[in-house]
C-alpha positions as CSV (number, residue, x, y, z in Angstrom):
1,M,35.2,25.2,-1.9
2,A,35.1,25.3,1.8
3,S,33.6,28.5,3.1
4,T,35.7,31.0,5.0
5,R,33.7,30.2,8.1
6,Y,34.4,26.5,8.0
7,A,38.0,27.0,6.9
8,L,38.4,29.0,10.1
9,I,36.8,26.3,12.2
10,A,38.8,23.5,10.5
11,G,41.9,25.5,11.2
12,A,41.1,26.0,14.8
13,A,44.6,25.2,16.0
14,A,45.9,28.0,13.8
15,T,43.1,30.2,15.0
16,A,44.1,29.6,18.6
17,L,47.7,30.6,17.9
18,L,46.5,33.7,16.1
19,A,44.1,34.6,18.9
20,T,46.7,34.1,21.5
21,A,49.3,36.1,19.6
22,C,46.9,39.0,19.1
23,S,45.5,39.0,22.6
24,G,48.4,38.4,24.7
25,A,46.4,35.6,26.5
26,G,48.8,33.3,28.1
27,A,50.7,36.2,29.7
28,G,48.3,35.6,32.6
29,G,45.6,37.5,34.3
30,S,44.3,40.9,33.3
31,S,45.4,44.4,33.0
32,G,45.0,46.7,35.9
33,G,41.5,47.6,36.9
34,G,40.0,44.3,35.8
35,K,39.1,45.6,32.4
36,S,40.5,42.7,30.5
37,I,39.7,39.0,30.8
38,N,41.1,35.8,29.2
39,V,38.5,33.3,27.8
40,L,39.4,29.8,26.7
41,M,36.8,28.2,24.5
42,V,36.2,25.3,22.1
43,G,36.5,25.9,18.3
44,N,32.8,25.4,17.4
45,P,30.9,27.8,15.0
46,Q,29.0,29.4,17.9
47,M,32.2,30.3,19.6
48,E,33.6,31.7,16.4
49,D,30.5,33.9,16.2
50,I,30.9,35.3,19.7
51,A,34.6,36.1,19.1
52,K,33.5,38.2,16.1
53,L,30.7,40.1,18.0
54,T,32.3,40.8,21.4
55,K,34.5,43.8,20.6
56,D,31.7,45.9,18.9
57,N,29.1,45.0,21.4
58,F,30.1,43.7,24.9
59,T,33.4,45.6,25.0
60,K,31.9,48.7,23.5
61,D,29.2,48.7,26.2
62,T,31.3,47.7,29.2
63,G,34.8,48.7,28.4
64,I,35.9,45.1,29.3
65,K,38.4,43.7,26.7
66,V,38.0,40.0,26.1
67,N,41.0,37.9,24.9
68,F,39.9,34.7,23.3
69,T,41.9,31.5,22.9
70,I,40.1,29.0,20.7
71,L,41.1,25.3,20.5
72,P,39.9,22.1,19.0
73,E,37.8,20.0,21.4
74,N,40.5,17.5,22.5
75,E,43.1,20.3,23.0
76,L,40.6,22.4,24.8
77,R,39.9,19.7,27.3
78,D,43.6,19.1,27.9
79,K,44.3,22.8,28.3
80,V,41.4,23.7,30.6
81,T,41.8,20.6,32.8
82,Q,45.5,21.4,33.3
83,D,44.9,25.1,34.0
84,I,42.1,24.5,36.5
85,A,43.6,21.4,38.2
86,T,46.9,23.1,38.7
87,Q,45.3,26.3,39.8
88,A,47.4,28.1,37.2
89,G,44.9,30.9,36.9
90,Q,45.6,31.7,33.2
91,Y,42.0,32.0,32.2
92,D,39.1,33.9,33.8
93,V,36.4,32.0,31.8
94,A,36.5,28.6,30.1
95,T,33.9,26.6,28.2
96,I,33.3,23.2,29.8
97,G,30.3,20.8,29.7
98,A,27.9,18.8,31.7
99,Y,30.6,16.1,32.3
100,E,33.1,18.4,34.0
101,V,30.8,20.6,36.1
102,P,29.7,18.2,38.9
103,I,33.2,16.7,39.2
104,W,35.0,20.0,39.3
105,E,32.5,21.5,41.7
106,K,33.3,18.7,44.1
107,N,36.9,19.6,43.8
108,G,36.2,23.2,44.7
109,W,37.5,24.5,41.4
110,L,34.5,26.6,40.2
111,H,32.7,29.8,41.3
112,D,29.0,29.6,42.0
113,L,27.4,31.4,39.1
114,G,23.8,31.1,40.2
115,S,24.2,34.0,42.6
116,Y,25.4,36.3,39.7
117,A,22.4,35.2,37.5
118,D,19.9,35.8,40.3
119,K,21.2,39.4,40.8
120,D,20.7,40.2,37.1
121,K,16.9,40.2,36.6
122,S,17.3,40.7,32.8
123,F,19.1,37.4,32.6
124,D,15.9,35.5,33.5
125,K,17.4,32.4,35.0
126,A,13.9,30.7,35.2
127,D,13.9,30.8,31.4
128,L,16.8,28.2,31.1
129,L,15.7,24.7,30.1
130,K,15.5,22.4,33.1
131,P,17.7,19.6,31.6
132,M,20.5,22.2,31.1
133,V,20.2,23.7,34.6
134,Q,20.2,20.2,36.2
135,S,23.3,19.1,34.2
136,L,25.2,22.2,35.4
137,T,24.2,22.1,39.0
138,G,26.5,20.8,41.7
139,S,25.7,18.4,44.5
140,D,25.0,21.4,46.8
141,G,22.2,22.7,44.4
142,K,24.2,25.6,43.1
143,L,24.6,26.5,39.5
144,Y,28.3,26.3,38.5
145,A,28.1,27.1,34.8
146,L,25.9,29.1,32.5
147,P,24.8,27.4,29.3
148,F,25.9,29.0,26.0
149,Y,24.1,26.5,23.9
150,G,22.6,23.1,24.6
151,E,22.2,20.1,22.4
152,S,21.0,16.6,22.0
153,S,21.8,14.4,19.0
154,M,19.9,13.6,15.8
155,L,20.2,12.3,12.2
156,M,20.7,15.0,9.5
157,Y,20.5,14.2,5.8
158,N,20.5,15.6,2.3
159,K,16.9,15.6,1.2
160,D,17.7,16.0,-2.5
161,V,19.8,12.8,-2.5
162,M,17.1,10.9,-0.7
163,K,14.4,12.2,-3.1
164,A,16.5,11.2,-6.1
165,Q,17.0,7.7,-4.7
166,G,13.3,7.3,-3.8
167,I,14.1,7.0,-0.1
168,T,11.9,8.2,2.8
169,V,13.9,8.6,6.0
170,P,11.7,7.7,9.0
171,E,11.2,10.4,11.6
172,R,12.3,7.8,14.3
173,P,14.6,5.4,12.4
174,T,16.4,2.4,13.7
175,W,20.1,2.0,13.2
176,Q,19.6,-0.9,10.8
177,Q,17.4,1.3,8.7
178,I,20.1,4.0,8.6
179,A,22.7,1.4,7.7
180,D,20.5,0.2,4.8
181,I,20.0,3.7,3.6
182,A,23.8,4.5,3.9
183,A,24.5,1.6,1.6
184,K,21.9,2.8,-1.0
185,V,23.1,6.4,-1.1
186,D,26.9,5.6,-1.0
187,G,28.1,7.0,-4.3
188,A,24.8,8.7,-5.1
189,E,26.8,11.6,-6.4
190,P,30.5,11.6,-7.4
191,G,32.7,11.3,-4.4
192,M,29.7,11.1,-1.9
193,K,29.7,8.6,0.9
194,G,26.7,7.2,2.7
195,I,27.2,8.6,6.2
196,C,29.5,10.5,8.5
197,L,30.2,9.2,12.0
198,R,33.0,10.6,14.1
199,G,36.1,8.4,14.0
200,L,38.5,10.8,15.8
201,A,39.6,9.4,19.1
202,G,38.5,11.3,22.3
203,W,35.8,10.6,24.8
204,G,33.9,13.7,23.6
205,E,34.6,13.0,19.9
206,L,34.1,9.4,18.8
207,G,33.1,8.5,22.3
208,A,29.9,10.6,22.2
209,P,28.0,9.1,19.2
210,L,29.5,5.6,20.0
211,T,28.3,5.6,23.6
212,S,24.8,6.8,22.6
213,M,24.7,3.9,20.2
214,V,26.0,1.5,22.9
215,N,23.1,2.5,25.1
216,T,20.4,1.8,22.6
217,F,22.1,-1.5,21.6
218,G,21.6,-2.6,25.2
219,G,25.2,-2.1,26.3
220,T,26.9,0.0,29.0
221,W,30.4,0.9,30.2
222,F,29.6,-0.4,33.7
223,T,26.7,-2.2,35.5
224,K,25.1,-0.7,38.5
225,D,27.6,-2.5,40.8
226,W,30.6,-1.3,38.7
227,K,31.3,-4.4,36.6
228,A,33.0,-3.4,33.4
229,Q,31.1,-4.4,30.2
230,V,33.3,-3.0,27.4
231,N,34.0,-6.3,25.6
232,S,30.6,-7.9,26.0
233,G,27.0,-7.7,25.1
234,G,25.5,-4.6,23.6
235,F,28.8,-2.7,23.9
236,K,30.6,-5.1,21.5
237,E,27.6,-5.4,19.2
238,A,27.3,-1.6,18.9
239,T,31.0,-1.1,18.4
240,K,31.2,-3.7,15.6
241,F,28.1,-2.1,14.0
242,Y,29.6,1.4,14.2
243,V,33.0,0.4,12.9
244,D,31.6,-1.7,10.1
245,L,29.2,1.1,9.0
246,V,32.0,3.7,8.9
247,R,34.5,1.4,7.1
248,E,31.9,0.3,4.5
249,H,30.0,3.5,3.9
250,G,31.5,6.3,6.0
251,E,33.5,9.4,5.2
252,A,37.0,9.6,3.8
253,G,39.6,10.0,6.4
254,A,37.3,8.7,9.1
255,P,39.9,8.1,11.8
256,Q,40.6,11.9,11.8
257,A,37.0,13.0,11.5
258,G,35.4,14.8,14.4
259,F,32.4,17.1,14.7
260,T,34.0,19.8,12.5
261,E,35.0,17.5,9.8
262,C,31.6,15.8,9.6
263,L,29.9,19.2,9.6
264,N,32.0,20.1,6.5
265,A,31.4,16.7,4.9
266,L,27.6,17.0,5.0
267,S,27.4,20.7,4.2
268,Q,29.8,20.4,1.3
269,K,27.9,17.3,-0.1
270,K,30.7,14.8,0.7
271,V,28.3,12.6,2.6
272,A,24.5,12.0,2.4
273,M,23.8,11.6,6.2
274,W,25.3,12.5,9.5
275,Y,24.5,11.5,13.1
276,D,25.7,14.1,15.6
277,A,24.8,17.1,17.7
278,T,21.6,19.0,17.1
279,S,23.6,22.2,17.4
280,A,25.0,21.5,13.9
281,A,21.7,22.4,12.3
282,G,22.2,26.1,12.5
283,S,25.4,25.9,10.5
284,L,23.9,23.4,8.0
285,E,21.1,25.9,7.3
286,D,23.4,28.9,6.8
287,P,23.6,29.5,3.0
288,A,26.8,31.4,3.5
289,S,28.6,28.2,4.5
290,S,26.4,25.3,3.5
291,K,25.7,23.9,0.0
292,I,22.6,22.2,1.3
293,A,21.0,25.0,3.2
294,G,17.2,24.6,3.1
295,K,17.6,21.1,1.8
296,V,18.4,19.3,5.0
297,G,16.1,16.7,6.6
298,Y,16.2,15.9,10.3
299,A,15.2,12.8,12.2
300,Y,15.4,11.7,15.9
301,A,18.5,9.8,17.0
302,P,18.3,6.2,15.7
303,T,17.4,3.5,18.1
304,V,17.5,-0.3,18.6
305,E,16.3,-1.4,22.0
306,T,15.4,1.9,23.6
307,D,12.6,4.3,22.7
308,S,15.0,7.2,22.3
309,S,18.8,7.6,22.2
310,G,19.7,11.3,22.0
311,W,22.4,12.6,24.2
312,L,22.5,15.7,26.4
313,W,25.2,18.3,26.4
314,A,25.7,22.0,27.1
315,W,28.8,23.9,26.2
316,S,28.8,26.3,29.1
317,W,30.8,29.2,30.6
318,A,32.5,28.4,33.9
319,M,34.7,30.7,36.1
320,P,37.7,29.1,37.9
321,K,38.1,30.2,41.5
322,T,41.6,31.3,40.6
323,T,40.3,34.3,38.6
324,K,41.1,37.7,40.0
325,N,38.5,39.3,37.7
326,A,35.3,37.7,38.9
327,D,33.1,40.7,38.3
328,A,34.3,41.3,34.8
329,A,34.2,37.6,33.9
330,S,30.6,37.3,35.3
331,Q,29.5,40.3,33.2
332,F,30.8,38.6,30.1
333,M,29.2,35.2,30.9
334,L,25.8,36.8,31.7
335,W,25.9,38.7,28.4
336,A,27.0,35.6,26.4
337,S,24.2,33.5,27.7
338,S,21.5,36.2,27.6
339,K,18.4,36.7,25.5
340,K,20.1,40.0,24.3
341,Y,23.0,38.0,22.8
342,E,20.7,35.6,21.1
343,N,18.9,38.5,19.5
344,L,22.2,40.1,18.5
345,V,23.3,36.9,16.7
346,G,20.0,36.7,14.9
347,E,20.1,40.3,13.7
348,K,23.8,40.4,12.8
349,L,24.5,36.9,11.6
350,G,21.2,35.2,10.9
351,W,18.6,33.5,13.1
352,S,19.7,29.9,12.2
353,R,23.0,30.7,13.9
354,V,21.5,31.6,17.3
355,P,23.1,29.5,20.1
356,A,19.9,27.8,21.0
357,G,19.0,24.8,23.1
358,K,19.2,26.5,26.5
359,R,16.2,28.9,26.8
360,A,12.5,28.1,26.4
361,S,11.9,31.7,25.1
362,T,14.3,31.1,22.1
363,Y,11.7,28.7,20.6
364,E,9.0,31.5,20.8
365,I,11.0,34.1,18.8
366,P,9.1,34.4,15.5
367,E,12.3,34.9,13.5
368,Y,14.0,31.9,15.1
369,K,10.9,29.7,14.7
370,K,10.9,30.5,11.0
371,A,14.6,29.9,10.6
372,A,14.5,26.7,12.7
373,A,11.2,25.4,11.3
374,S,12.8,22.2,10.0
375,F,14.9,21.3,13.1
376,G,13.7,23.4,16.1
377,D,11.0,21.0,17.2
378,I,13.1,17.9,17.0
379,T,15.9,19.7,18.8
380,L,13.8,20.9,21.7
381,K,12.0,17.5,22.1
382,S,15.2,15.6,22.0
383,I,16.7,17.8,24.7
384,E,13.6,17.5,26.9
385,G,13.4,13.8,26.4
386,A,17.0,13.0,27.2
387,D,17.5,11.1,30.5
388,P,21.0,11.1,31.9
389,A,20.0,8.9,34.8
390,N,18.5,6.1,32.7
391,P,19.9,6.3,29.2
392,G,19.9,2.5,28.4
393,V,18.1,-0.7,29.3
394,Q,19.8,-1.4,32.6
395,P,20.4,0.6,35.9
396,R,23.7,2.6,35.9
397,P,26.1,3.4,38.7
398,T,26.2,7.1,37.9
399,V,24.7,9.6,35.5
400,G,25.6,10.4,31.9
401,I,24.3,9.4,28.5
402,Q,27.4,9.8,26.3
403,Y,29.9,9.6,29.1
404,V,30.3,8.2,32.6
405,A,30.3,10.9,35.3
406,I,33.5,9.9,37.1
407,P,36.9,11.7,37.0
408,E,38.6,8.7,35.5
409,F,36.4,8.6,32.4
410,Q,38.2,11.4,30.6
411,D,41.3,9.2,30.4
412,L,39.4,5.8,30.1
413,G,37.2,7.1,27.3
414,T,40.0,8.6,25.4
415,K,42.2,5.5,25.6
416,V,39.4,3.1,24.6
417,T,38.3,5.4,21.7
418,Q,42.0,5.5,20.5
419,E,41.8,1.7,20.1
420,I,38.4,1.9,18.3
421,S,39.7,4.6,16.0
422,A,42.6,2.3,15.2
423,A,40.0,-0.4,14.3
424,I,38.2,2.1,12.0
425,A,41.6,2.7,10.4
426,G,42.1,-1.1,9.9
427,K,45.1,-1.2,12.2
428,T,43.5,-3.5,14.8
429,S,40.4,-5.5,15.3
430,V,37.3,-4.5,17.3
431,D,37.8,-7.6,19.5
432,K,41.3,-6.6,20.3
433,A,40.3,-3.0,20.9
434,L,37.5,-3.9,23.3
435,D,39.5,-6.6,25.1
436,D,42.2,-3.9,25.9
437,G,39.5,-1.5,26.8
438,Q,37.9,-4.0,29.2
439,K,41.2,-4.3,31.1
440,L,41.4,-0.5,31.5
441,A,37.7,-0.3,32.6
442,E,38.2,-3.1,35.2
443,E,41.0,-1.1,36.8
444,V,38.9,2.1,36.8
445,A,36.0,0.2,38.4
446,K,37.9,-1.3,41.3
447,P,37.8,1.6,43.7
448,Y,34.1,1.9,43.2
449,Q,33.3,-1.7,43.9
450,K,32.1,-2.5,47.4
């Protein structure tokens, strides 16, 4: 039976409606005196946690009421992009990531948050991990978002299943090794499949693990001189490998499976392995919601031609320039990304659920080190080892491991992954999907070619 926590996450759309109805968010702006702010955030477990803790802690201490709207990832991106691009000003704070920050900063849509962090000595900005700070810094050197939690990617697996099958998962596996293991453990328990890989369309859903696989297979979306590579070389090889692996040994309902669905699949013993975000480990180790807590093995992101292939991401708090509640919004963001909040989560909800991956000091907290003993070291080393400037085997025209940091990629990545998701569903071929994607990528590349 799915836990209450996961049921809430899986029903994020319903949660969003509930949150909106209760809070009045959407009516726009805040109440008089700036004592109420509207926050739009993605429906991940860490965000569900802060929604629970805010009223009795942040609001109790500051008097600032926080109205949360929580949406699934794809809907969040549509909503926040529309709100900020049109200057609607509905939200005072929104969760965005490393892809959006440099692009939106150039458009002049975001407040500089570094100045707020510098003024608050207890925030300890110097404690933030460098890869996170770099990914959230604009071209002018200013910090435009505060990380809530950071992540790379890794392989997670059910140790009991591997032990029963006599399988040892390498600490640094290749993708072929993982495919071979997936075949062996497919059906190891009634109803269990070999592996979960996202099949849900979206540049930040299916596009994230697929692009990290493309990188290590030697492919890329674009060459350094902006020649599209979607239907050739390593891109095609990786996509065929990905689609074949999901269709042969992947989760049920794969075309609709994103992060949340795969998290449920592994934690509820519906699959034996999962390649995805390192931030999932805290939920997998929570006995209140996971059937395999304490029995999860972790390995670095699988590779082919590169030495490593983990991605880099930070779900972060950003403040649109349209807000009329900058002071109240900044107080909330500084609290949400603080050491104090991490300790609150550890003490109230359990140390494995701390939104980690952004502060060096997190990995020195004795209680967290104990709770994260099985995954903390791999997580930190994967984050520190990720290289957004050189994620593959060839030079790139811009930065990004699991995305291409240009405004057009949000639409391009979503459309191409829609075609690949259709291939996973058996409604089209990989060749057709990639040929169509190539045409789209060539159009996107034209303005950048000199």
